[in-house]
C-alpha positions as MATLAB code, in Angstrom:
seq = 'MSGATDGQLTVEFVATRPPKEILEPHGRSSFALQDGVSTSLDAKRLSVDMEALAEAERRESVVDKENYPIPTEQELSTLRKVSDGIPMVAWLLCIVEFSERASYYGVQTIFSNFMEYPLPKGGNGAGAPPRGSEETAGALGKGLQFSNAFVLLFQFLAYVVPIFGGWYADTRIGRYKTILIGVLICGIAHVILIFGALPTVLKAGHGLAPFMISLLILAFGAGVFKPNVAPTLIDQYQHQRPYTKVLKSGEKVLVDPETTVQRIMLIFYGLINVGAFFAIATTYSEKRVGYWLAFLLPGIMFLLLPLLLAYLNNKLIKHPPNGSELTKTFKIISVCLRENKFNPFKKGFWDAARPHKMSEKGKTADWSNKMVDDVQRTIKACGVFLYFPVWYLNDGGIGSVSTNQGSTMSTNGAPNDLLNNFNPLTIIITIPLLSHVVYPTLHRYNIKFGRIARITFGFTLAWISGVIGAIVQWRVYKTNPCGYFPTGCEIGDGVSTLSVWLQIPNIAIGAISECFCNVTAYELAYARSPPNMKALVMALFLLMNALSAALGEILTPAIVDPHLIWVWAGPAIALFVQTVIFWFRYKHMDSDEFMLYEEEENRKYNATADSKAEPAITPIDEKRGEEEIAEEKAGATAPEISYAGDEKKEL';
ca = [
     152.239   59.961  124.384;
     148.355   60.178  124.388;
     145.944   57.162  123.608;
     144.505   56.566  120.070;
     141.516   58.715  119.096;
     139.539   57.412  116.042;
     142.102   54.966  115.012;
     144.784   57.713  114.914;
     147.758   58.335  117.259;
     147.995   61.895  118.494;
     151.294   62.992  119.934;
     152.648   66.171  121.622;
     154.244   68.689  119.301;
     157.539   67.318  121.017;
     157.494   63.993  122.845;
     160.109   61.482  123.576;
     160.441   58.421  125.864;
     163.129   57.993  128.397;
     166.037   55.627  127.665;
     165.517   52.006  127.684;
     167.775   51.962  130.770;
     165.126   54.003  132.778;
     162.182   52.053  131.712;
     163.703   48.637  132.829;
     164.297   47.893  136.364;
     167.965   47.672  137.473;
     168.289   46.372  141.266;
     167.617   49.168  143.668;
     168.264   51.951  141.102;
     166.085   55.114  142.176;
     165.582   55.544  138.343;
     163.987   52.295  137.864;
     160.655   52.500  136.789;
     158.172   49.844  138.807;
     155.186   48.736  136.718;
     155.597   51.929  134.313;
     155.365   54.363  136.994;
     158.368   56.282  138.416;
     158.861   58.257  141.572;
     157.592   61.704  141.831;
     160.826   63.304  142.161;
     162.432   61.354  139.423;
     159.649   61.986  137.179;
     160.018   65.894  137.703;
     163.695   65.561  136.994;
     163.304   63.673  133.832;
     160.293   65.938  132.543;
     162.853   69.276  133.436;
     165.624   67.693  131.205;
     163.478   66.501  128.455;
     161.483   70.007  128.198;
     164.583   71.899  128.136;
     165.919   69.459  125.172;
     162.679   69.703  123.267;
     162.571   73.705  123.678;
     166.158   73.858  122.286;
     164.963   71.660  119.310;
     161.985   73.816  118.679;
     163.907   76.962  118.615;
     166.177   75.535  116.272;
     163.532   74.402  114.104;
     162.374   78.001  113.947;
     165.626   79.679  113.355;
     166.088   76.985  110.539;
     162.810   77.981  108.764;
     163.851   81.626  109.173;
     167.081   81.095  107.399;
     165.572   78.757  105.107;
     162.043   79.484  103.884;
     160.157   76.315  103.118;
     158.782   76.948   99.575;
     155.027   76.407   98.684;
     153.918   73.886   95.804;
     153.470   76.755   93.532;
     157.054   78.318   94.282;
     158.542   74.688   93.531;
     157.152   74.772   90.041;
     157.449   78.717   89.079;
     160.461   80.068   90.885;
     164.038   80.097   88.878;
     166.105   77.523   90.191;
     169.634   78.655   91.589;
     172.527   76.867   93.094;
     173.413   77.316   96.852;
     176.854   78.541   97.892;
     179.787   75.923   98.006;
     181.595   75.592  101.338;
     185.440   76.274  101.089;
     186.077   72.761  102.297;
     184.428   71.146   99.317;
     186.834   73.382   97.121;
     189.536   71.740   99.001;
     188.331   68.247   98.447;
     188.158   69.071   94.819;
     191.736   69.884   94.812;
     192.392   66.568   96.577;
     190.731   64.855   93.563;
     192.616   66.903   91.239;
     196.198   66.021   92.814;
     195.140   62.164   92.665;
     194.000   62.199   89.271;
     196.610   64.135   87.914;
     199.265   61.458   89.207;
     196.823   58.579   88.148;
     196.155   60.046   84.617;
     199.984   61.322   84.098;
     201.079   57.704   84.395;
     197.891   55.727   82.668;
     198.147   57.809   79.601;
     202.052   56.554   78.985;
     201.398   53.050   79.717;
     200.242   52.018   76.358;
     203.530   53.268   74.534;
     205.531   51.833   77.444;
     204.158   48.255   77.099;
     203.821   48.312   73.161;
     207.083   49.555   71.631;
     210.562   48.750   72.311;
     213.394   51.209   73.495;
     213.979   52.972   70.186;
     216.957   52.762   68.102;
     219.426   55.572   68.541;
     217.463   56.482   71.540;
     218.868   57.700   74.995;
     218.017   54.399   76.615;
     215.490   55.751   78.911;
     212.703   55.117   76.316;
     212.897   58.671   74.394;
     213.279   58.410   70.517;
     216.052   60.381   68.684;
     215.095   64.046   68.399;
     213.276   64.838   65.278;
     212.290   61.316   64.036;
     208.733   59.911   63.554;
     209.567   56.996   65.888;
     207.314   56.518   69.241;
     208.736   56.433   72.756;
     208.625   52.737   74.195;
     210.238   50.480   76.458;
     209.009   47.040   77.021;
     208.175   46.025   73.314;
     205.285   43.590   73.942;
     203.220   44.535   71.054;
     199.564   45.990   70.706;
     197.636   43.227   72.115;
     199.621   42.650   74.943;
     199.530   46.550   75.833;
     195.884   46.661   75.041;
     195.143   43.696   77.377;
     197.078   45.361   80.411;
     195.623   48.632   79.895;
     192.179   47.000   80.110;
     193.372   45.272   82.990;
     194.368   48.225   85.074;
     191.211   49.763   84.051;
     189.258   46.983   85.043;
     190.849   46.408   88.554;
     190.709   50.211   89.252;
     186.987   50.346   88.969;
     186.080   46.881   90.412;
     188.198   47.407   93.807;
     186.035   50.331   94.561;
     183.344   47.969   95.451;
     185.384   46.850   98.480;
     186.593   50.292   98.873;
     182.865   51.555   99.360;
     181.871   48.731  101.483;
     185.068   48.948  103.778;
     184.058   52.933  104.195;
     180.672   52.272  104.624;
     180.470   49.393  107.012;
     183.845   49.602  108.889;
     186.055   52.593  109.212;
     184.366   55.502  107.437;
     185.283   57.469  104.165;
     188.159   59.743  105.520;
     190.372   56.875  106.846;
     189.543   54.924  103.724;
     190.838   57.629  101.551;
     194.135   57.627  103.690;
     194.552   54.125  103.071;
     194.064   54.379   99.326;
     196.710   57.426   99.351;
     199.308   55.271  100.961;
     198.903   52.379   98.685;
     199.067   54.737   95.677;
     202.455   56.418   96.913;
     203.912   53.011   97.276;
     203.017   52.165   93.498;
     204.440   55.705   92.352;
     207.698   54.797   94.040;
     208.152   51.415   92.255;
     207.126   52.929   88.876;
     210.113   55.602   89.098;
     212.759   53.363   89.954;
     211.406   50.506   87.641;
     211.869   53.171   84.612;
     215.365   54.212   85.427;
     217.515   53.679   82.291;
     219.734   51.180   83.684;
     216.743   48.850   84.570;
     215.550   49.167   81.149;
     218.623   48.697   79.068;
     219.245   45.576   81.488;
     215.738   44.221   80.250;
     214.396   44.402   83.697;
     211.589   46.867   83.292;
     208.701   44.212   83.005;
     208.505   42.982   86.605;
     208.540   46.353   88.440;
     206.159   47.785   86.128;
     203.644   45.081   86.431;
     203.947   45.118   90.281;
     203.219   49.013   90.288;
     200.449   48.747   87.706;
     198.444   46.170   90.201;
     199.406   48.131   93.115;
     198.148   51.877   91.646;
     194.972   50.147   90.261;
     193.998   48.892   93.975;
     194.973   51.904   95.490;
     193.001   54.131   93.211;
     190.131   51.722   93.597;
     190.191   52.038   97.203;
     190.544   56.057   97.045;
     187.837   56.769   94.230;
     184.522   55.810   95.565;
     184.777   57.789   98.743;
     186.072   61.044   97.707;
     182.767   62.300   95.800;
     180.282   61.384   98.550;
     182.565   63.123  101.119;
     182.581   66.083   98.807;
     178.861   66.253   98.597;
     178.385   65.865  102.453;
     180.173   68.784  103.259;
     177.104   70.520  101.370;
     174.844   70.301  104.518;
     171.309   72.052  103.773;
     170.203   69.488  101.207;
     166.454   70.948  100.967;
     165.238   73.470   98.706;
     164.472   76.829   99.988;
     163.576   80.338   98.938;
     165.609   83.682   99.046;
     165.261   87.021   97.676;
     168.359   88.313   95.360;
     169.564   91.868   95.552;
     167.660   92.501   92.516;
     164.348   91.969   94.360;
     163.941   88.574   92.371;
     162.579   85.659   94.563;
     164.470   82.506   93.513;
     164.447   78.592   94.587;
     167.851   77.433   95.890;
     167.720   74.186   94.671;
     169.636   70.981   95.810;
     169.699   69.318   92.771;
     171.135   72.322   91.079;
     173.748   72.846   93.984;
     174.748   69.300   93.708;
     174.941   69.443   90.148;
     177.183   72.337   90.186;
     179.455   70.535   92.781;
     179.810   67.729   90.521;
     180.709   69.589   87.625;
     183.182   71.520   89.559;
     184.513   68.467   90.848;
     184.644   66.568   87.326;
     186.242   69.619   85.714;
     189.047   69.300   88.402;
     189.547   65.815   87.618;
     190.208   66.857   84.120;
     192.303   69.568   84.864;
     194.390   66.878   86.769;
     194.089   64.578   83.725;
     195.404   67.363   81.470;
     198.840   67.023   83.504;
     199.409   64.136   81.025;
     200.640   66.446   78.639;
     203.762   66.927   80.751;
     204.284   63.056   80.827;
     203.561   62.582   77.054;
     206.388   65.072   76.326;
     208.617   63.964   79.057;
     208.398   60.167   77.468;
     209.266   61.636   74.140;
     211.956   64.161   74.734;
     213.705   62.737   78.141;
     212.333   59.340   78.998;
     210.097   57.223   81.315;
     211.835   57.910   84.362;
     211.027   61.567   84.283;
     207.638   60.787   82.861;
     206.736   58.678   85.971;
     208.858   60.972   88.367;
     206.513   64.111   87.657;
     202.980   62.593   88.788;
     204.916   61.258   91.847;
     205.758   64.669   92.839;
     202.096   65.974   92.142;
     200.993   63.107   94.209;
     202.955   64.565   97.403;
     200.033   67.248   97.590;
     197.636   64.863   98.737;
     199.063   63.705  102.396;
     199.332   67.603  103.016;
     196.088   68.414  101.976;
     194.284   65.614  103.603;
     196.375   66.208  107.023;
     195.048   69.872  106.804;
     191.348   68.964  106.139;
     191.334   66.277  108.802;
     189.563   68.337  111.606;
     187.486   70.686  108.925;
     185.554   67.990  107.298;
     182.133   66.428  108.271;
     182.643   63.010  108.650;
     179.825   60.331  108.692;
     180.669   57.359  110.939;
     180.297   53.876  109.340;
     177.107   52.118  110.005;
     176.974   48.464  108.712;
     173.464   47.892  110.011;
     172.399   50.034  106.988;
     173.669   47.571  104.534;
     171.940   44.839  106.568;
     168.603   46.742  106.344;
     168.901   47.162  102.993;
     169.308   43.605  102.033;
     166.340   42.477  104.536;
     163.975   44.940  102.523;
     165.044   43.500   99.232;
     164.599   39.995  100.871;
     161.019   40.926  102.582;
     160.007   42.404   99.136;
     160.942   39.250   97.286;
     159.625   36.896   99.735;
     156.118   38.596   99.781;
     155.906   39.068   96.090;
     156.874   35.458   95.400;
     160.167   36.589   93.832;
     158.478   38.473   91.152;
     160.186   41.947   90.984;
     157.946   43.222   88.347;
     154.651   42.898   90.402;
     153.043   46.080   91.255;
     153.514   47.623   94.223;
     156.717   45.392   94.958;
     158.210   47.725   97.275;
     155.066   48.361   99.472;
     155.552   44.840  101.135;
     158.349   46.185  103.053;
     156.694   49.498  104.317;
     156.507   49.826  108.244;
     152.850   50.070  108.210;
     152.338   46.997  105.846;
     154.440   45.038  108.046;
     152.439   46.394  111.220;
     149.284   44.899  109.559;
     150.476   41.655  109.376;
     151.885   41.654  112.920;
     155.393   42.158  111.989;
     157.968   45.239  112.941;
     160.366   46.773  110.796;
     163.532   48.549  112.195;
     163.607   50.796  109.078;
     161.575   53.772  107.838;
     159.538   54.348  104.807;
     162.383   56.656  103.470;
     164.848   53.758  103.734;
     162.560   51.521  101.470;
     162.169   54.451   99.259;
     165.720   55.039   99.005;
     166.635   51.196   98.430;
     163.998   51.109   95.481;
     165.664   54.529   94.234;
     168.995   52.875   94.424;
     167.863   49.838   92.486;
     166.700   52.111   89.549;
     169.849   54.138   89.655;
     171.753   50.792   89.486;
     169.432   49.746   86.287;
     170.431   53.134   84.853;
     174.223   52.267   85.235;
     174.036   49.129   83.323;
     173.758   51.319   80.344;
     176.978   52.706   80.546;
     179.602   49.915   79.851;
     178.777   50.320   76.114;
     179.043   54.073   76.506;
     182.363   53.678   78.012;
     183.656   51.618   74.735;
     182.625   54.708   72.625;
     184.514   57.353   74.632;
     187.802   57.273   73.141;
     187.662   53.574   71.822;
     188.601   50.379   73.423;
     191.747   50.099   75.279;
     194.569   51.671   73.433;
     192.991   51.566   69.995;
     192.958   55.432   69.622;
     196.833   55.721   70.676;
     197.427   53.188   68.060;
     195.526   54.887   65.421;
     197.608   57.982   66.326;
     200.851   55.858   65.970;
     199.807   55.060   62.381;
     199.241   59.147   61.276;
     201.615   61.749   60.651;
     202.577   63.318   64.009;
     205.384   66.101   62.840;
     207.167   65.303   65.710;
     204.655   65.407   68.646;
     203.815   62.322   70.904;
     201.507   59.934   69.282;
     199.348   60.001   72.460;
     199.216   63.751   72.919;
     195.809   64.031   71.494;
     194.320   62.047   74.099;
     194.851   65.291   76.471;
     192.441   66.961   74.201;
     189.639   65.057   76.224;
     190.280   66.800   79.544;
     191.002   70.237   77.786;
     187.521   69.709   76.090;
     185.975   68.976   79.422;
     187.764   71.907   81.041;
     186.270   74.136   78.337;
     182.912   72.799   78.345;
     182.123   72.505   82.412;
     182.241   76.395   82.908;
     180.028   76.834   80.031;
     177.606   74.617   81.318;
     177.658   75.771   84.675;
     177.615   79.462   83.988;
     175.792   79.724   80.674;
     173.873   76.574   79.459;
     172.034   75.323   82.925;
     171.340   78.763   83.879;
     169.806   80.040   80.737;
     167.607   76.869   80.786;
     166.419   77.438   84.553;
     165.834   81.185   83.526;
     163.375   80.102   80.780;
     162.193   77.087   82.933;
     163.405   74.635   80.320;
     163.356   70.985   81.814;
     166.686   69.237   80.785;
     166.407   66.212   83.355;
     168.730   63.704   84.613;
     167.494   60.942   82.043;
     167.537   63.625   79.174;
     170.897   64.473   80.074;
     172.398   61.168   79.855;
     170.478   60.357   76.537;
     172.302   63.410   75.014;
     175.708   62.381   76.187;
     174.891   58.805   74.874;
     173.958   60.394   71.428;
     177.317   62.176   71.121;
     179.398   59.352   72.206;
     178.034   57.176   69.474;
     178.587   60.041   66.871;
     182.018   60.053   68.122;
     182.589   56.631   67.337;
     181.312   56.843   63.936;
     183.909   59.549   63.295;
     186.642   57.176   64.854;
     185.642   54.401   62.111;
     185.750   57.190   59.376;
     189.050   58.227   60.334;
     190.296   54.597   60.619;
     189.030   53.639   57.405;
     190.959   56.898   55.842;
     194.235   55.699   57.475;
     193.897   52.335   55.958;
     193.505   53.917   52.645;
     196.439   56.382   52.845;
     199.129   54.320   54.722;
     201.805   52.862   52.668;
     200.978   49.408   54.112;
     197.535   49.917   53.411;
     195.086   47.790   55.878;
     198.302   46.622   57.936;
     199.562   49.990   59.258;
     200.581   49.107   62.640;
     204.449   48.489   62.349;
     204.838   49.316   58.870;
     208.152   50.000   57.834;
     207.642   51.125   54.061;
     208.758   54.762   53.745;
     208.274   56.501   56.860;
     205.566   53.992   57.897;
     202.523   56.378   58.572;
     199.616   57.762   56.928;
     199.635   61.225   55.205;
     196.722   61.994   57.385;
     197.480   64.225   60.433;
     197.011   63.006   63.916;
     195.217   66.236   64.408;
     192.399   64.646   62.681;
     191.383   62.912   65.950;
     190.194   65.865   67.708;
     186.600   65.559   66.468;
     186.422   62.151   67.899;
     188.150   62.916   71.200;
     186.302   65.971   71.772;
     182.748   64.833   71.244;
     183.414   61.919   73.472;
     184.605   64.323   76.120;
     181.571   66.309   75.890;
     179.646   63.672   76.417;
     181.238   62.821   79.765;
     180.215   65.877   80.946;
     176.357   65.021   80.624;
     176.676   61.045   81.482;
     179.298   60.915   84.104;
     178.413   64.175   85.969;
     174.811   63.214   85.984;
     175.620   59.618   87.138;
     177.547   60.964   90.192;
     174.483   62.920   91.058;
     172.100   59.713   90.776;
     174.430   57.966   92.916;
     174.485   60.126   95.802;
     170.807   61.190   95.579;
     169.371   58.078   95.312;
     171.342   55.896   97.946;
     170.863   55.505  101.640;
     172.811   57.790  103.792;
     175.451   55.111  104.812;
     175.610   53.196  101.325;
     176.459   56.363   99.143;
     180.205   54.994   98.981;
     178.964   51.505   97.989;
     176.670   53.007   95.509;
     179.189   55.283   93.667;
     181.550   52.079   93.704;
     178.558   50.412   91.736;
     178.551   52.909   89.216;
     182.137   52.767   88.909;
     181.989   49.097   88.282;
     180.376   49.969   85.062;
     183.789   51.128   83.767;
     185.255   47.836   84.720;
     182.641   45.812   82.915;
     183.400   47.834   79.961;
     186.978   46.946   80.508;
     185.898   43.340   80.543;
     184.034   43.593   77.441;
     187.259   45.174   75.799;
     189.411   42.254   77.137;
     186.991   39.687   75.234;
     187.038   41.849   72.057;
     191.165   42.063   72.504;
     191.650   39.140   69.956;
     189.752   41.361   67.361;
     191.938   44.520   67.780;
     194.194   43.673   65.131;
     194.815   45.067   61.499;
     192.642   44.627   59.285;
     189.710   44.712   61.674;
     190.176   48.449   63.372;
     187.172   49.873   61.513;
     184.651   47.702   63.119;
     186.558   47.933   66.453;
     185.137   51.601   66.318;
     181.884   51.262   64.267;
     180.587   48.163   66.196;
     180.346   49.693   69.431;
     179.026   52.957   68.129;
     175.786   50.993   66.403;
     175.311   49.292   69.800;
     175.180   52.541   71.682;
     172.953   53.806   68.933;
     170.294   50.896   69.648;
     170.835   51.118   73.189;
     170.388   55.073   73.373;
     166.849   54.767   71.919;
     165.891   51.932   74.282;
     167.297   53.803   77.072;
     165.132   56.847   76.652;
     161.780   55.044   76.420;
     162.876   52.719   79.371;
     163.714   55.774   81.822;
     162.350   58.918   80.572;
     159.819   58.944   83.459;
     162.765   59.314   86.100;
     163.114   63.080   85.094;
     159.976   63.550   87.052;
     161.062   62.032   90.150;
     162.021   63.755   93.420;
     165.795   64.510   93.390;
     166.158   63.760   97.117;
     163.853   62.063   99.740;
     163.447   63.407  103.198;
     162.552   61.210  106.298;
     159.488   63.079  107.633;
     157.773   63.761  104.392;
     157.944   60.095  103.177;
     156.703   58.800  106.569;
     153.846   61.634  106.594;
     152.885   60.522  102.891;
     152.731   56.772  104.024;
     151.167   57.330  107.040;
     148.399   59.439  105.893;
     147.508   56.896  103.496;
     147.368   53.898  105.993;
     144.145   52.158  106.550;
     142.598   53.930  109.793;
     141.452   50.345  110.839;
     144.809   48.862  110.511;
     147.174   49.113  113.620;
     148.261   52.510  114.432;
     150.762   53.916  111.688;
     154.214   53.846  112.661;
     155.495   57.779  113.024;
     158.746   59.162  112.698;
     159.346   59.029  116.575;
     157.906   55.285  116.689;
     160.398   54.348  114.365;
     163.213   54.929  116.561;
     161.770   52.872  119.122;
     162.668   49.161  119.844;
     160.451   46.128  119.502;
     159.874   45.933  123.111;
     158.660   49.560  123.615;
     156.218   48.907  120.661;
     154.892   45.600  122.334;
     154.430   47.597  125.647;
     152.127   50.133  123.899;
     150.101   47.303  122.589;
     149.935   45.607  125.902;
     148.298   49.031  127.233;
     151.178   50.404  129.139;
     152.090   54.406  128.317;
     155.005   56.113  128.505;
     155.547   59.214  130.798;
     154.106   62.276  128.562;
     156.032   65.429  128.355;
     154.136   68.505  127.577;
     154.312   72.187  127.717;
     151.794   74.615  129.261;
     149.601   76.144  126.494;
     150.726   73.850  123.720;
     147.982   72.093  121.672;
     147.975   68.604  120.626;
     148.724   68.327  116.988;
     147.418   65.101  115.254;
     149.959   63.443  112.609;
];
């Protein structure tokens, strides 16, 4: 490294320092440097090694630029954006998620009936009602409020535990091993579910204990598994930078990482719902055969998971855990709060933690400018996530209120919870349309439909679906023989003349909203978080589902006749107001960069640093320890590596 010139640091095209162990004397070691100077022979050996390494890196960089041409500013704004290819291993990970979600939703969908209704009179003792009757399958007979409370508890735990699962993966054992632990825990839960639903157990009245144990274990296992799959999936897409390429048609296009990640997450979310559609098999099984079969089928589907994960073990790109990154995140937040007198709304709040700003005050930072920006963007993303709990209340209603509504309508022999399966069916149809028709068309005509615009549109669809749910509930009250008390009605056949199929608009519109809200939130959670905190930030988004379940638990006492109209209408009104606030609060984020890159962020902030301040920390400087920086301030210089004929470049 050369000395300072006009307040700027100049460096070789490739320059590096020897390891710390070489710089510091260790007894009589021939590699120890005395007073910053090595022997001539050792210096030559070191120079040869460093030159070979630097040459290899330089050649790799040249090849990389040839394969992935960097777009100009004009190309970034004018070229049509297209998706990059998706690695085969990413498809296999999507199948892993499909298998886990098929088993999860396969059992979750029938939890409500299992708890709410008793064993049907004249049934087979396994939970199935007599054939041809309008009776509902059931087992425990604990009523609507009990059923609703534990459905919400299950949902709450399944989305709170991911905080632990994401933290443990990012800081302790890595995502892949954490996924394996989650699979093992869920497997145990499925076994208990099956044996607890055997006819002999249910007839003896002993079904409650094994069911509750398995419910809690499954929620914990799913929570450990869930936050780590999506980040691991996107990690398999390695070249997360925009580049240009020419299609066979001769058109030059921009291969865009945001478009690629969006497509990956659409496929991921689509396969989640292909798995969720498996619940059709379990709803018919409970109605026709009984709960032992309804719980057995998801258990069989779950067996795919360990086989797929064993096959993928040596094929996945795995990022090792790094607890120091979480520590740095808290340090950055602490520095910013302290330097801004705990006023997070102060202009330039995050600048206090910039390495060059801390250097001006005689302090050192062991993080980069990109890390500061990532933390800032993560906090902003978490602000966006806080708007999701109210949206969740509108997506299918609170707890099991949708299933209860279906049980008071004419089913003509169909399971009352069958219509819930139109949620994944709608998503399965919508995802390909968005991926192959809607979004490519918008890109072709350069119509911007940014992240916040997509979420806002999804919110709008959800509150409309809530209004429809309220209207259907009102009509049920008007047409049921028991009027405003249709739940458990025993007058006549006990159900409204309205067909259960009238629930489809509410369910389908809510499902479409998920394609815009959930998928975009997954993208934000990955793109706006530090590399070794992606599972944890994903878990923070999943936590919003838990907060929604907690709100539902608070509202449980009100989820009784004759108040069910407002159980639908109240959240819809709240979401309408929230949607307006959300758009005006966050619409500026549509213009933000999707993903930040280390060297670009450091160039940006080093270029704006005061030339009279201490020398700006370059990407190379940031990798050095405090002792090395102190050496340079004292006037010591490291051995300089150079190439014949290479010119110095100024950063």
